[in-house]
N, C-alpha and C positions, 0 to 999 in steps of 0.2 A: 543610597553606597557608590562613591566615589572612587573608583581605581585609579591611581599613576598608569602612564602609560609611554611608550619608547616606540620611536622610527626606526626606519630600515637603516637609517644612516650609522645612529648611536649603536643600534644593535650590532651589526658590522663593526664596530671601533669595539665595543667591549668582547667582542669574540675576537679580533685578532689581537688584543693587547692581551687574551689570555685570562681574562679577570675571573674571580671564582662566585659564580650565580649557576643556577642550573635555567636549562631552554626546554621547552614542555612543548611538544607536539602532540596537539589534543585529538586528533582523527585516529579510526578505528585502526587497528594494527596493517592491515594491505591498503592501508590508504597509505600511511605513513612509509611500508615497507619499499612502495613505488616511488616517494621524492618526498625526501625532507630537506629542513636545513642543516649543515652540519653541525655535531655535539649535541642534537637534539638528542633526546629521550620522549619513551612516546605513552603516554598514558592519555584513553579515550575519555572524553568526559561526558558520550556518551549511555558509559557501564556502570551500573551501581555498583562497582570494585572500583570507580575513580578514585577514592579516599582514601584505600588501602595502597592502590599502583602510587599515587602520590607520596607517599609515609614510606616505597620501597624506596622508590627513586630520591626522596629528598628527606629522609631521617631527620633534621634538621630542621625545624619549622625556622631559626631565623637565617637562613640560609636567602639570599634573594634570588625570587625565583620570576622567569619572564613566562608570558604563555602566550600558545598562536594557533592560528586555525585558517582555515582556506583563504579565507579574502577577508575584506570589510563586509560582505553581504551578509555573513556570519554571524550567529550570535556567540561562538561556542566557547570564544577565548572571555568574553563578558562572563558569561557563566559560570565557567574554571574561574574564574578570577575571584569573584565573590562566592564560592563553594572555599575556597583556599583562606580566603578570612576569614570567615568561621570555622574553619578548621583550625586555625591558631597561627596562619605564616603571615609575618612580620613585615616582607618585603615582599612584593605582587605589582607586575608591573605588566601590563597587553600590549602586546606587539598587533594592531588591529589590522594592519593591510597584510599580514597572515603569507601563508608563500605565494598568492598568487603576484604582491608587489615586490616580493623578497625577490623574485624570479625576472619580473619585471624591469628591475632594477637594474640588472647585469649582476648578482651575486652569486655563490654558487651554491649550488643545489646538490644533493646525493642522491641517486638511483640506481634500482640495484637489479640486475639482470634480472629476467625470469621472474618480476615480479607481474601479477594477476594482472590480464588486462581487462579495462573497464568494460562493462556487459555493453553490445552495441544491436542495433538490429541488422541482421543480414536479410539479402534480397531472396526469397526462398518461401516454401509453404513450411508452415509448422502443424503438427500434430498435435491433436489434445490428449494433456494427459488423464486420465478419467481419476486416478488413483491421486490426485492433487487439484482435481477440480470439483468443487459443490455446487450446488443450487439451492440456495434456503428459501425459505417462504413463511408467512406468517399473515394467518386472518385474521381481522377482528370483529368481537362484536359489542355491543353497547355492556354487556355484561362478562366480556375477557376475552381473552386470547387465546390460541394457537400457533404453532411453528411449526418446524420441522424440514424436510428434503424430499428432493427427488434426484433421483441417478445422474446424470450425462453420458450416453450412450455413445455419442461422438463430436467431431468436429474440425475445424481447420481453424489458422489465421494467415494470408498472406500478405509479404509484406514486401512492397515496391518502392523502389525508390529510397530505401530504406528508414521507410514508414510505413507502420500497419495502411493496408488499405482495404483489405473485405475479408469472408468467411462464414463461417455457419458451424452451430452446434446442435445438437435435439437431445430430446430428453426425454426417456424412459418412464411415460406414465403410468404405468401398472408401478412402478417405485414409490409411489408415493406416501411417505412415512412422517408419522408424529413422532415427536420426540418430547411433550410435556406432561404428557398425562402417566401417570405411574403407574395403574388399573390398567392391569392389559385386554381387559374385557373392553372397557370404556374406548381404549386405543382402538384397537383392531375395529369396535363400531364404529368411528369418525374416518376413519383409513380407508373401510367400505364404503362411507359414507360420500366422503373425497370422491372416490373412483367411480360412483350410479352415475346414472345421467342425469341429477340432480346437478353435480359437480361436473367434471373433467368428462363421463362417458368412455374410462380408456375401454371396456368391450370394443365398441367402434373406432375410437379415436386414441390407442397404444404408445402414441408419440406427438412427442411435439418439437417443430425445428423452429430456430431464428435465421435468417437470413442478411448478412451485412449487406446493405448498397452501398453504405460510405461512411468514411472515418476522418473525421475534419478536427484539425490541432486547433483548441482553444487559446488564443493570446491571453499570455498573463497569467499562465496558469504556474505551480510552484510542485513542488514536489508534495506527496502524500495529501494531493487535492486532484479532480480530476484534468486530465490533461485532453482527453479527445469527446467529443458528441460521433456519437455513432447510431446511425439510422440504419433502421433495416427493417423485414418482415416479418414478424410473429404470424408462424399459423398455429393456431390451439384451437383443437375440437373440430377442428375442421373448416376454422376461418379461417382466413387470413388479413390480417389487420397492419397498418405501420407502427414501428414502434419507435421512438428516442430517446436516449438515454446517454447521461454522461460517464466518463470512465476511464478508471486511471490504467493503461498501457506502457510495461515497461517490458527493455531485455534483461535480462538475467543472467549470473553463472552459469556454465554449462549450455552453453548456445540455445536458452530457452528466452519463453516471452510469457510474462504472466498478467493478469489484467486483474481488475475488480471494480463492481459497479453494484449499487446500492439503490433502486427506486420502486416508487408504486406504480400498478395499472391495475386499470377499471377492467372490472373481469368480465362485466355484462357486454364490454363489445368483443369479445367474443364467445358467447353466450352463456358465459354460465351465469345462471337468472335468480340462482336457490337464492330464498332471503334478500331479494333487493327489493327496500320500501319506496325504490320508485314504480316498482312493477306491481306487487302484491300492495293486500291492505291486512292489516289488523293481525300483524306477523306475529305479535307478545315476543315471546323467548325468541321465536324461531328468524328474528330479523337479522342478517350479515353485513357487513361494511361492504360496499361494492369494492373497494380498494384493497388491493394483496398486494402485501411489501413484501419484496424481490431482492434478496442478495446473491450476487455471483462471484465465485471468486474461481478464475481459471489459470493454467497452467500450459502452454505447446509446447513441443521439443520439435 
């Protein structure tokens, strides 16, 4: 689908001449409030209510519409234009340069005093928010899989030079919980098995700890993909070994930091040997994959 375009010179001229058309800023409301092109209305293309919002902004589909996003790097304007054409809007144009090009060209912008500041890292130590953090595990075998959680009992992340630099978190291994078994008796049996010396031996090792030794930015990363490589030492079942994984770490509103990672670890490196086909023979139904999948979602304040 080919959509007609408009450049910043023509757009500025149409605005100056008072031509009748609808200029639509496609960003979330807080971004629009912080800065936008004069005369623009706001309809966030990322929201499922975008078609309804457009009907409010421009109830006449015959009226010309110009859409813009943040910059040429974003597909927001192209996606919005395609949606509008499918909705029956007859005259839609895309301003590819977006707000970035408009402002760089010296055109006027509207800014709102007191608009929410863009979240940023601050040089300090953030404390783990246990209520907003979760550690999820998945274990597999040839006949099925189980998944569940382990509660985080504490942690910190230190930011230096406005970049995450070091930290740690601990797991309460006594809280190993299964989420997929509906039968209460089977669920309790599995949880007891995982807590026993066959697996994590929580009577002798009730906690696990990960100490971050380094956090290195990954070149070429984009939002929604891991931006950092985290290197550290995981102490589990009394065994300390290096663990490396990629993670997303971002500043959030309210002076908070959020992190997210998912990776596999070889449980046998930490002495969890039950059902390992490299170490035992003729396991039958007791064969268990060596790799455990881990998903971390952490918030610190």
